[in-house]
N, C-alpha and C positions, 0 to 999 in steps of 0.2 A: 147606176144601176138603171134597167131602163123601168119604164112604165109597169110592162107586162112582167119584167123579171121582179119589181116591188111586188107586183100583185100577188103573184104564183110564195114568195118568202112568207107574207103576210096569213096565203091558205095554210101555210106548212104546219101550224098549230091545231089548226081545228080539223085537218085533214087527218093530223095523228093523233087524237083524241083517244079513239078504240086502242091502241097501242099502249101509247100511257097510261091509261087504265087497267093494260091485262097484268096475271100475273107474270109473265114471260119479261117485263118490263119491271112492275114495281119488286118482286121477290129481289133481284140483284142489287135493286138499286137501295131495297131497305137494309140489305147485306151491307154494302157498301157505306151506309150512312152510319152504319153501326157500330164497323171497323172504325170509322172517322172519329166519332165518338168518344171511342176508349184510345184512340190514339192520342186526342186533344186533352184525353184528363190527366198525363204523364206530361204535360208542357206547363210551363210559367205563361200568368199571365202575355207578356209581353209575347211569346213564342207562338201562345194562341195565334193570338193577332196575325204578324206574320204568317202563320199556318193558315189564316183564315184569307188572306189576301194572297196566297198560291192559291189555293186551294177557287176563290172567285178569279185570276186570271186564269189560270186553267179550265176552267166551267165556260168563260168569256170565250174560248179559241174554240174550245168544242164548237160551240153554241154557231159559232161564224163560220166555221168549218161545214158543218151542218145544217145551214142556210145554204149556203150558196152547192153546196152538191144536190139539193132537195132543187133548188132552181135550175143548174144544170141539167140536172136529170128530167125535169119537164121540157125542158129547153130542148136540148138534144132528142128529147121522143117526140114530141112536134116535129121538128124539122124531117129526124127522120122517118116517122109518119108520112109528112109530105110528099118526101121521095120515094116510097112506095106507090103510094098511091098515084 
């Protein structure tokens, strides 16, 4: 990643705070968490650990994708703006 891409990726969480705090994000997230908690209760301790690892791995993949998409969107937006101007 270039220095610009690193700077953009670092700013993503800050710029997304209004959305992260919104009901639009919080309500579905809470509903999913409730389903995960209910599902996890039916698992053995070993299964819970494995399930947690699966969820963590999925979160890592989605976070990386989101970060890359944000960076590409900003970089491509800057490039497009320069072409238009």
